[in-house]
LUMLUMDREN-2810 file (N, C-alpha, C; in Angstrom, 1 decimal):
<atoms>
<atom><aa>M</aa><ch>A</ch><at>N</at><xx>-191.3</xx><yy>-100.7</yy><zz>-54.4</zz></atom>
<atom><aa>M</aa><ch>A</ch><at>CA</at><xx>-191.1</xx><yy>-101.5</yy><zz>-55.6</zz></atom>
<atom><aa>M</aa><ch>A</ch><at>C</at><xx>-191.2</xx><yy>-100.7</yy><zz>-56.9</zz></atom>
<atom><aa>V</aa><ch>A</ch><at>N</at><xx>-192.2</xx><yy>-99.8</yy><zz>-57.0</zz></atom>
<atom><aa>V</aa><ch>A</ch><at>CA</at><xx>-192.3</xx><yy>-99.0</yy><zz>-58.2</zz></atom>
<atom><aa>V</aa><ch>A</ch><at>C</at><xx>-191.1</xx><yy>-98.2</yy><zz>-58.5</zz></atom>
<atom><aa>M</aa><ch>A</ch><at>N</at><xx>-190.5</xx><yy>-97.6</yy><zz>-57.4</zz></atom>
<atom><aa>M</aa><ch>A</ch><at>CA</at><xx>-189.3</xx><yy>-96.7</yy><zz>-57.6</zz></atom>
<atom><aa>M</aa><ch>A</ch><at>C</at><xx>-188.1</xx><yy>-97.6</yy><zz>-58.1</zz></atom>
<atom><aa>T</aa><ch>A</ch><at>N</at><xx>-188.0</xx><yy>-98.8</yy><zz>-57.6</zz></atom>
<atom><aa>T</aa><ch>A</ch><at>CA</at><xx>-186.9</xx><yy>-99.7</yy><zz>-58.1</zz></atom>
<atom><aa>T</aa><ch>A</ch><at>C</at><xx>-187.1</xx><yy>-100.0</yy><zz>-59.5</zz></atom>
<atom><aa>M</aa><ch>A</ch><at>N</at><xx>-188.3</xx><yy>-100.3</yy><zz>-60.0</zz></atom>
<atom><aa>M</aa><ch>A</ch><at>CA</at><xx>-188.5</xx><yy>-100.6</yy><zz>-61.4</zz></atom>
<atom><aa>M</aa><ch>A</ch><at>C</at><xx>-188.2</xx><yy>-99.3</yy><zz>-62.3</zz></atom>
<atom><aa>G</aa><ch>A</ch><at>N</at><xx>-188.5</xx><yy>-98.2</yy><zz>-61.8</zz></atom>
<atom><aa>G</aa><ch>A</ch><at>CA</at><xx>-188.2</xx><yy>-96.9</yy><zz>-62.5</zz></atom>
<atom><aa>G</aa><ch>A</ch><at>C</at><xx>-186.7</xx><yy>-96.7</yy><zz>-62.6</zz></atom>
<atom><aa>K</aa><ch>A</ch><at>N</at><xx>-186.0</xx><yy>-96.9</yy><zz>-61.6</zz></atom>
<atom><aa>K</aa><ch>A</ch><at>CA</at><xx>-184.6</xx><yy>-96.7</yy><zz>-61.6</zz></atom>
<atom><aa>K</aa><ch>A</ch><at>C</at><xx>-183.9</xx><yy>-97.8</yy><zz>-62.5</zz></atom>
<atom><aa>K</aa><ch>A</ch><at>N</at><xx>-184.4</xx><yy>-99.0</yy><zz>-62.5</zz></atom>
<atom><aa>K</aa><ch>A</ch><at>CA</at><xx>-183.9</xx><yy>-100.1</yy><zz>-63.3</zz></atom>
<atom><aa>K</aa><ch>A</ch><at>C</at><xx>-184.1</xx><yy>-99.7</yy><zz>-64.8</zz></atom>
<atom><aa>K</aa><ch>A</ch><at>N</at><xx>-185.3</xx><yy>-99.2</yy><zz>-65.1</zz></atom>
<atom><aa>K</aa><ch>A</ch><at>CA</at><xx>-185.6</xx><yy>-98.9</yy><zz>-66.5</zz></atom>
<atom><aa>K</aa><ch>A</ch><at>C</at><xx>-184.7</xx><yy>-97.7</yy><zz>-66.9</zz></atom>
<atom><aa>E</aa><ch>A</ch><at>N</at><xx>-184.5</xx><yy>-96.7</yy><zz>-66.0</zz></atom>
<atom><aa>E</aa><ch>A</ch><at>CA</at><xx>-183.7</xx><yy>-95.6</yy><zz>-66.3</zz></atom>
<atom><aa>E</aa><ch>A</ch><at>C</at><xx>-182.2</xx><yy>-96.0</yy><zz>-66.6</zz></atom>
<atom><aa>K</aa><ch>A</ch><at>N</at><xx>-181.7</xx><yy>-97.0</yy><zz>-65.9</zz></atom>
<atom><aa>K</aa><ch>A</ch><at>CA</at><xx>-180.4</xx><yy>-97.5</yy><zz>-66.1</zz></atom>
<atom><aa>K</aa><ch>A</ch><at>C</at><xx>-180.3</xx><yy>-98.2</yy><zz>-67.4</zz></atom>
<atom><aa>H</aa><ch>A</ch><at>N</at><xx>-181.3</xx><yy>-98.9</yy><zz>-67.8</zz></atom>
<atom><aa>H</aa><ch>A</ch><at>CA</at><xx>-181.3</xx><yy>-99.6</yy><zz>-69.1</zz></atom>
<atom><aa>H</aa><ch>A</ch><at>C</at><xx>-181.3</xx><yy>-98.6</yy><zz>-70.3</zz></atom>
<atom><aa>F</aa><ch>A</ch><at>N</at><xx>-182.1</xx><yy>-97.5</yy><zz>-70.1</zz></atom>
<atom><aa>F</aa><ch>A</ch><at>CA</at><xx>-182.1</xx><yy>-96.5</yy><zz>-71.1</zz></atom>
<atom><aa>F</aa><ch>A</ch><at>C</at><xx>-180.8</xx><yy>-95.7</yy><zz>-71.3</zz></atom>
<atom><aa>K</aa><ch>A</ch><at>N</at><xx>-180.1</xx><yy>-95.5</yy><zz>-70.1</zz></atom>
<atom><aa>K</aa><ch>A</ch><at>CA</at><xx>-178.8</xx><yy>-94.9</yy><zz>-70.2</zz></atom>
<atom><aa>K</aa><ch>A</ch><at>C</at><xx>-177.8</xx><yy>-95.8</yy><zz>-70.9</zz></atom>
<atom><aa>K</aa><ch>A</ch><at>N</at><xx>-177.8</xx><yy>-97.1</yy><zz>-70.7</zz></atom>
<atom><aa>K</aa><ch>A</ch><at>CA</at><xx>-177.0</xx><yy>-98.1</yy><zz>-71.4</zz></atom>
<atom><aa>K</aa><ch>A</ch><at>C</at><xx>-177.3</xx><yy>-98.0</yy><zz>-72.9</zz></atom>
<atom><aa>L</aa><ch>A</ch><at>N</at><xx>-178.5</xx><yy>-98.0</yy><zz>-73.2</zz></atom>
<atom><aa>L</aa><ch>A</ch><at>CA</at><xx>-178.9</xx><yy>-97.9</yy><zz>-74.7</zz></atom>
<atom><aa>L</aa><ch>A</ch><at>C</at><xx>-178.4</xx><yy>-96.7</yy><zz>-75.3</zz></atom>
<atom><aa>E</aa><ch>A</ch><at>N</at><xx>-178.5</xx><yy>-95.6</yy><zz>-74.6</zz></atom>
<atom><aa>E</aa><ch>A</ch><at>CA</at><xx>-178.0</xx><yy>-94.3</yy><zz>-75.1</zz></atom>
<atom><aa>E</aa><ch>A</ch><at>C</at><xx>-176.5</xx><yy>-94.3</yy><zz>-75.3</zz></atom>
<atom><aa>K</aa><ch>A</ch><at>N</at><xx>-175.8</xx><yy>-94.9</yy><zz>-74.4</zz></atom>
<atom><aa>K</aa><ch>A</ch><at>CA</at><xx>-174.3</xx><yy>-95.0</yy><zz>-74.5</zz></atom>
<atom><aa>K</aa><ch>A</ch><at>C</at><xx>-173.9</xx><yy>-95.9</yy><zz>-75.6</zz></atom>
<atom><aa>L</aa><ch>A</ch><at>N</at><xx>-174.7</xx><yy>-97.0</yy><zz>-75.8</zz></atom>
<atom><aa>L</aa><ch>A</ch><at>CA</at><xx>-174.4</xx><yy>-98.0</yy><zz>-76.9</zz></atom>
<atom><aa>L</aa><ch>A</ch><at>C</at><xx>-174.6</xx><yy>-97.2</yy><zz>-78.2</zz></atom>
<atom><aa>K</aa><ch>A</ch><at>N</at><xx>-175.7</xx><yy>-96.4</yy><zz>-78.3</zz></atom>
<atom><aa>K</aa><ch>A</ch><at>CA</at><xx>-175.9</xx><yy>-95.7</yy><zz>-79.5</zz></atom>
<atom><aa>K</aa><ch>A</ch><at>C</at><xx>-174.7</xx><yy>-94.7</yy><zz>-79.8</zz></atom>
<atom><aa>E</aa><ch>A</ch><at>N</at><xx>-174.2</xx><yy>-94.0</yy><zz>-78.8</zz></atom>
<atom><aa>E</aa><ch>A</ch><at>CA</at><xx>-173.1</xx><yy>-93.1</yy><zz>-79.0</zz></atom>
<atom><aa>E</aa><ch>A</ch><at>C</at><xx>-171.9</xx><yy>-93.9</yy><zz>-79.5</zz></atom>
<atom><aa>V</aa><ch>A</ch><at>N</at><xx>-171.6</xx><yy>-95.0</yy><zz>-78.9</zz></atom>
<atom><aa>V</aa><ch>A</ch><at>CA</at><xx>-170.4</xx><yy>-95.9</yy><zz>-79.3</zz></atom>
<atom><aa>V</aa><ch>A</ch><at>C</at><xx>-170.6</xx><yy>-96.3</yy><zz>-80.7</zz></atom>
<atom><aa>M</aa><ch>A</ch><at>N</at><xx>-171.8</xx><yy>-96.8</yy><zz>-81.1</zz></atom>
<atom><aa>M</aa><ch>A</ch><at>CA</at><xx>-172.0</xx><yy>-97.3</yy><zz>-82.4</zz></atom>
<atom><aa>M</aa><ch>A</ch><at>C</at><xx>-171.8</xx><yy>-96.2</yy><zz>-83.5</zz></atom>
<atom><aa>L</aa><ch>A</ch><at>N</at><xx>-172.3</xx><yy>-95.0</yy><zz>-83.2</zz></atom>
<atom><aa>L</aa><ch>A</ch><at>CA</at><xx>-172.2</xx><yy>-93.9</yy><zz>-84.1</zz></atom>
<atom><aa>L</aa><ch>A</ch><at>C</at><xx>-170.7</xx><yy>-93.5</yy><zz>-84.3</zz></atom>
<atom><aa>D</aa><ch>A</ch><at>N</at><xx>-169.9</xx><yy>-93.6</yy><zz>-83.2</zz></atom>
<atom><aa>D</aa><ch>A</ch><at>CA</at><xx>-168.5</xx><yy>-93.4</yy><zz>-83.3</zz></atom>
<atom><aa>D</aa><ch>A</ch><at>C</at><xx>-167.8</xx><yy>-94.4</yy><zz>-84.1</zz></atom>
<atom><aa>M</aa><ch>A</ch><at>N</at><xx>-168.3</xx><yy>-95.7</yy><zz>-84.0</zz></atom>
<atom><aa>M</aa><ch>A</ch><at>CA</at><xx>-167.7</xx><yy>-96.8</yy><zz>-84.8</zz></atom>
<atom><aa>M</aa><ch>A</ch><at>C</at><xx>-168.0</xx><yy>-96.5</yy><zz>-86.3</zz></atom>
<atom><aa>V</aa><ch>A</ch><at>N</at><xx>-169.1</xx><yy>-96.0</yy><zz>-86.6</zz></atom>
<atom><aa>V</aa><ch>A</ch><at>CA</at><xx>-169.5</xx><yy>-95.7</yy><zz>-88.0</zz></atom>
<atom><aa>V</aa><ch>A</ch><at>C</at><xx>-168.5</xx><yy>-94.6</yy><zz>-88.5</zz></atom>
<atom><aa>D</aa><ch>A</ch><at>N</at><xx>-168.3</xx><yy>-93.6</yy><zz>-87.7</zz></atom>
<atom><aa>D</aa><ch>A</ch><at>CA</at><xx>-167.5</xx><yy>-92.5</yy><zz>-88.1</zz></atom>
<atom><aa>D</aa><ch>A</ch><at>C</at><xx>-166.0</xx><yy>-93.0</yy><zz>-88.3</zz></atom>
<atom><aa>R</aa><ch>A</ch><at>N</at><xx>-165.6</xx><yy>-94.0</yy><zz>-87.5</zz></atom>
<atom><aa>R</aa><ch>A</ch><at>CA</at><xx>-164.2</xx><yy>-94.5</yy><zz>-87.7</zz></atom>
<atom><aa>R</aa><ch>A</ch><at>C</at><xx>-164.2</xx><yy>-95.6</yy><zz>-88.7</zz></atom>
<atom><aa>E</aa><ch>A</ch><at>N</at><xx>-165.3</xx><yy>-95.9</yy><zz>-89.4</zz></atom>
<atom><aa>E</aa><ch>A</ch><at>CA</at><xx>-165.4</xx><yy>-96.9</yy><zz>-90.4</zz></atom>
<atom><aa>E</aa><ch>A</ch><at>C</at><xx>-165.0</xx><yy>-98.3</yy><zz>-89.9</zz></atom>
<atom><aa>F</aa><ch>A</ch><at>N</at><xx>-165.6</xx><yy>-98.6</yy><zz>-88.8</zz></atom>
<atom><aa>F</aa><ch>A</ch><at>CA</at><xx>-165.4</xx><yy>-99.9</yy><zz>-88.1</zz></atom>
<atom><aa>F</aa><ch>A</ch><at>C</at><xx>-165.7</xx><yy>-101.1</yy><zz>-89.0</zz></atom>
<atom><aa>T</aa><ch>A</ch><at>N</at><xx>-164.8</xx><yy>-102.1</yy><zz>-89.0</zz></atom>
<atom><aa>T</aa><ch>A</ch><at>CA</at><xx>-165.1</xx><yy>-103.3</yy><zz>-89.7</zz></atom>
<atom><aa>T</aa><ch>A</ch><at>C</at><xx>-165.0</xx><yy>-104.4</yy><zz>-88.7</zz></atom>
<atom><aa>G</aa><ch>A</ch><at>N</at><xx>-166.1</xx><yy>-105.1</yy><zz>-88.6</zz></atom>
<atom><aa>G</aa><ch>A</ch><at>CA</at><xx>-166.2</xx><yy>-106.2</yy><zz>-87.6</zz></atom>
<atom><aa>G</aa><ch>A</ch><at>C</at><xx>-167.6</xx><yy>-106.5</yy><zz>-87.2</zz></atom>
<atom><aa>H</aa><ch>A</ch><at>N</at><xx>-167.8</xx><yy>-107.0</yy><zz>-86.1</zz></atom>
<atom><aa>H</aa><ch>A</ch><at>CA</at><xx>-169.2</xx><yy>-107.2</yy><zz>-85.6</zz></atom>
<atom><aa>H</aa><ch>A</ch><at>C</at><xx>-169.3</xx><yy>-107.0</yy><zz>-84.1</zz></atom>
<atom><aa>V</aa><ch>A</ch><at>N</at><xx>-170.5</xx><yy>-106.7</yy><zz>-83.7</zz></atom>
<atom><aa>V</aa><ch>A</ch><at>CA</at><xx>-170.8</xx><yy>-106.4</yy><zz>-82.3</zz></atom>
<atom><aa>V</aa><ch>A</ch><at>C</at><xx>-171.8</xx><yy>-107.4</yy><zz>-81.8</zz></atom>
<atom><aa>K</aa><ch>A</ch><at>N</at><xx>-171.5</xx><yy>-108.0</yy><zz>-80.6</zz></atom>
<atom><aa>K</aa><ch>A</ch><at>CA</at><xx>-172.4</xx><yy>-109.0</yy><zz>-80.0</zz></atom>
<atom><aa>K</aa><ch>A</ch><at>C</at><xx>-173.0</xx><yy>-108.4</yy><zz>-78.7</zz></atom>
<atom><aa>I</aa><ch>A</ch><at>N</at><xx>-174.3</xx><yy>-108.3</yy><zz>-78.7</zz></atom>
<atom><aa>I</aa><ch>A</ch><at>CA</at><xx>-175.0</xx><yy>-107.8</yy><zz>-77.5</zz></atom>
<atom><aa>I</aa><ch>A</ch><at>C</at><xx>-175.8</xx><yy>-108.9</yy><zz>-76.8</zz></atom>
<atom><aa>N</aa><ch>A</ch><at>N</at><xx>-175.5</xx><yy>-109.1</yy><zz>-75.6</zz></atom>
<atom><aa>N</aa><ch>A</ch><at>CA</at><xx>-176.2</xx><yy>-110.1</yy><zz>-74.8</zz></atom>
<atom><aa>N</aa><ch>A</ch><at>C</at><xx>-177.2</xx><yy>-109.4</yy><zz>-73.9</zz></atom>
<atom><aa>F</aa><ch>A</ch><at>N</at><xx>-178.4</xx><yy>-109.9</yy><zz>-73.8</zz></atom>
<atom><aa>F</aa><ch>A</ch><at>CA</at><xx>-179.4</xx><yy>-109.3</yy><zz>-73.0</zz></atom>
<atom><aa>F</aa><ch>A</ch><at>C</at><xx>-179.7</xx><yy>-110.3</yy><zz>-71.8</zz></atom>
<atom><aa>S</aa><ch>A</ch><at>N</at><xx>-180.0</xx><yy>-109.7</yy><zz>-70.7</zz></atom>
<atom><aa>S</aa><ch>A</ch><at>CA</at><xx>-180.3</xx><yy>-110.4</yy><zz>-69.5</zz></atom>
<atom><aa>S</aa><ch>A</ch><at>C</at><xx>-181.5</xx><yy>-109.8</yy><zz>-68.8</zz></atom>
<atom><aa>Q</aa><ch>A</ch><at>N</at><xx>-182.6</xx><yy>-110.6</yy><zz>-68.8</zz></atom>
<atom><aa>Q</aa><ch>A</ch><at>CA</at><xx>-183.8</xx><yy>-110.1</yy><zz>-68.2</zz></atom>
<atom><aa>Q</aa><ch>A</ch><at>C</at><xx>-184.3</xx><yy>-108.8</yy><zz>-68.7</zz></atom>
<atom><aa>G</aa><ch>A</ch><at>N</at><xx>-184.2</xx><yy>-108.7</yy><zz>-70.1</zz></atom>
<atom><aa>G</aa><ch>A</ch><at>CA</at><xx>-184.7</xx><yy>-107.5</yy><zz>-70.7</zz></atom>
<atom><aa>G</aa><ch>A</ch><at>C</at><xx>-183.8</xx><yy>-106.3</yy><zz>-70.8</zz></atom>
<atom><aa>G</aa><ch>A</ch><at>N</at><xx>-182.6</xx><yy>-106.4</yy><zz>-70.2</zz></atom>
<atom><aa>G</aa><ch>A</ch><at>CA</at><xx>-181.6</xx><yy>-105.3</yy><zz>-70.2</zz></atom>
<atom><aa>G</aa><ch>A</ch><at>C</at><xx>-180.3</xx><yy>-105.8</yy><zz>-70.8</zz></atom>
<atom><aa>I</aa><ch>A</ch><at>N</at><xx>-179.5</xx><yy>-104.8</yy><zz>-71.2</zz></atom>
<atom><aa>I</aa><ch>A</ch><at>CA</at><xx>-178.2</xx><yy>-105.2</yy><zz>-71.7</zz></atom>
<atom><aa>I</aa><ch>A</ch><at>C</at><xx>-177.3</xx><yy>-105.8</yy><zz>-70.7</zz></atom>
<atom><aa>G</aa><ch>A</ch><at>N</at><xx>-176.8</xx><yy>-107.0</yy><zz>-70.9</zz></atom>
<atom><aa>G</aa><ch>A</ch><at>CA</at><xx>-176.0</xx><yy>-107.6</yy><zz>-70.0</zz></atom>
<atom><aa>G</aa><ch>A</ch><at>C</at><xx>-174.5</xx><yy>-107.5</yy><zz>-70.3</zz></atom>
<atom><aa>R</aa><ch>A</ch><at>N</at><xx>-174.2</xx><yy>-107.6</yy><zz>-71.6</zz></atom>
<atom><aa>R</aa><ch>A</ch><at>CA</at><xx>-172.8</xx><yy>-107.6</yy><zz>-72.0</zz></atom>
<atom><aa>R</aa><ch>A</ch><at>C</at><xx>-172.7</xx><yy>-107.2</yy><zz>-73.4</zz></atom>
<atom><aa>I</aa><ch>A</ch><at>N</at><xx>-171.7</xx><yy>-106.4</yy><zz>-73.8</zz></atom>
<atom><aa>I</aa><ch>A</ch><at>CA</at><xx>-171.4</xx><yy>-106.0</yy><zz>-75.2</zz></atom>
<atom><aa>I</aa><ch>A</ch><at>C</at><xx>-170.0</xx><yy>-106.4</yy><zz>-75.5</zz></atom>
<atom><aa>E</aa><ch>A</ch><at>N</at><xx>-169.8</xx><yy>-107.1</yy><zz>-76.7</zz></atom>
<atom><aa>E</aa><ch>A</ch><at>CA</at><xx>-168.5</xx><yy>-107.4</yy><zz>-77.1</zz></atom>
<atom><aa>E</aa><ch>A</ch><at>C</at><xx>-168.3</xx><yy>-106.9</yy><zz>-78.6</zz></atom>
<atom><aa>K</aa><ch>A</ch><at>N</at><xx>-167.1</xx><yy>-106.4</yy><zz>-78.8</zz></atom>
<atom><aa>K</aa><ch>A</ch><at>CA</at><xx>-166.8</xx><yy>-105.8</yy><zz>-80.2</zz></atom>
<atom><aa>K</aa><ch>A</ch><at>C</at><xx>-165.6</xx><yy>-106.7</yy><zz>-80.7</zz></atom>
<atom><aa>F</aa><ch>A</ch><at>N</at><xx>-165.8</xx><yy>-107.2</yy><zz>-81.9</zz></atom>
<atom><aa>F</aa><ch>A</ch><at>CA</at><xx>-164.8</xx><yy>-107.9</yy><zz>-82.6</zz></atom>
<atom><aa>F</aa><ch>A</ch><at>C</at><xx>-164.4</xx><yy>-107.2</yy><zz>-83.9</zz></atom>
<atom><aa>E</aa><ch>A</ch><at>N</at><xx>-163.2</xx><yy>-106.8</yy><zz>-83.9</zz></atom>
<atom><aa>E</aa><ch>A</ch><at>CA</at><xx>-162.7</xx><yy>-105.9</yy><zz>-85.0</zz></atom>
<atom><aa>E</aa><ch>A</ch><at>C</at><xx>-161.7</xx><yy>-106.7</yy><zz>-85.9</zz></atom>
<atom><aa>E</aa><ch>A</ch><at>N</at><xx>-161.8</xx><yy>-106.5</yy><zz>-87.2</zz></atom>
<atom><aa>E</aa><ch>A</ch><at>CA</at><xx>-160.9</xx><yy>-107.1</yy><zz>-88.1</zz></atom>
<atom><aa>E</aa><ch>A</ch><at>C</at><xx>-159.5</xx><yy>-106.4</yy><zz>-88.0</zz></atom>
<atom><aa>I</aa><ch>A</ch><at>N</at><xx>-158.5</xx><yy>-107.2</yy><zz>-87.9</zz></atom>
<atom><aa>I</aa><ch>A</ch><at>CA</at><xx>-157.1</xx><yy>-106.6</yy><zz>-87.8</zz></atom>
<atom><aa>I</aa><ch>A</ch><at>C</at><xx>-156.6</xx><yy>-106.1</yy><zz>-89.1</zz></atom>
<atom><aa>L</aa><ch>A</ch><at>N</at><xx>-156.6</xx><yy>-107.0</yy><zz>-90.1</zz></atom>
<atom><aa>L</aa><ch>A</ch><at>CA</at><xx>-156.1</xx><yy>-106.7</yy><zz>-91.4</zz></atom>
<atom><aa>L</aa><ch>A</ch><at>C</at><xx>-157.3</xx><yy>-106.7</yy><zz>-92.4</zz></atom>
<atom><aa>R</aa><ch>A</ch><at>N</at><xx>-157.4</xx><yy>-105.7</yy><zz>-93.2</zz></atom>
<atom><aa>R</aa><ch>A</ch><at>CA</at><xx>-158.4</xx><yy>-105.7</yy><zz>-94.3</zz></atom>
<atom><aa>R</aa><ch>A</ch><at>C</at><xx>-157.7</xx><yy>-105.5</yy><zz>-95.6</zz></atom>
<atom><aa>E</aa><ch>A</ch><at>N</at><xx>-158.4</xx><yy>-105.8</yy><zz>-96.7</zz></atom>
<atom><aa>E</aa><ch>A</ch><at>CA</at><xx>-157.8</xx><yy>-105.7</yy><zz>-98.0</zz></atom>
<atom><aa>E</aa><ch>A</ch><at>C</at><xx>-157.3</xx><yy>-104.3</yy><zz>-98.3</zz></atom>
<atom><aa>D</aa><ch>A</ch><at>N</at><xx>-158.0</xx><yy>-103.3</yy><zz>-97.8</zz></atom>
<atom><aa>D</aa><ch>A</ch><at>CA</at><xx>-157.6</xx><yy>-102.0</yy><zz>-98.1</zz></atom>
<atom><aa>D</aa><ch>A</ch><at>C</at><xx>-156.6</xx><yy>-101.4</yy><zz>-97.1</zz></atom>
<atom><aa>D</aa><ch>A</ch><at>N</at><xx>-156.1</xx><yy>-102.3</yy><zz>-96.2</zz></atom>
<atom><aa>D</aa><ch>A</ch><at>CA</at><xx>-155.1</xx><yy>-101.9</yy><zz>-95.2</zz></atom>
<atom><aa>D</aa><ch>A</ch><at>C</at><xx>-153.8</xx><yy>-101.7</yy><zz>-95.8</zz></atom>
<atom><aa>H</aa><ch>A</ch><at>N</at><xx>-153.1</xx><yy>-100.6</yy><zz>-95.4</zz></atom>
<atom><aa>H</aa><ch>A</ch><at>CA</at><xx>-151.8</xx><yy>-100.3</yy><zz>-96.0</zz></atom>
<atom><aa>H</aa><ch>A</ch><at>C</at><xx>-150.7</xx><yy>-101.4</yy><zz>-95.7</zz></atom>
<atom><aa>L</aa><ch>A</ch><at>N</at><xx>-150.9</xx><yy>-102.2</yy><zz>-94.7</zz></atom>
<atom><aa>L</aa><ch>A</ch><at>CA</at><xx>-149.9</xx><yy>-103.3</yy><zz>-94.5</zz></atom>
<atom><aa>L</aa><ch>A</ch><at>C</at><xx>-150.0</xx><yy>-104.4</yy><zz>-95.5</zz></atom>
<atom><aa>L</aa><ch>A</ch><at>N</at><xx>-151.1</xx><yy>-104.5</yy><zz>-96.3</zz></atom>
<atom><aa>L</aa><ch>A</ch><at>CA</at><xx>-151.2</xx><yy>-105.5</yy><zz>-97.3</zz></atom>
<atom><aa>L</aa><ch>A</ch><at>C</at><xx>-150.7</xx><yy>-105.1</yy><zz>-98.6</zz></atom>
<atom><aa>K</aa><ch>A</ch><at>N</at><xx>-150.4</xx><yy>-103.8</yy><zz>-98.8</zz></atom>
<atom><aa>K</aa><ch>A</ch><at>CA</at><xx>-149.9</xx><yy>-103.3</yy><zz>-100.1</zz></atom>
<atom><aa>K</aa><ch>A</ch><at>C</at><xx>-148.5</xx><yy>-103.3</yy><zz>-100.3</zz></atom>
</atoms>
């Protein structure tokens, strides 16, 4: 049982590290939108990204 909990926690930390990498990339790309993170029993269950298609500074609006 102790090994299972350790592996489960390790999996959660890997997901958190991946989420951090993705979010840093979004900052670099000047992401505009929002991110929804659902947790299930203390771990990340699902992550959704909603991005704005047209922005005021978008070249399509000029």
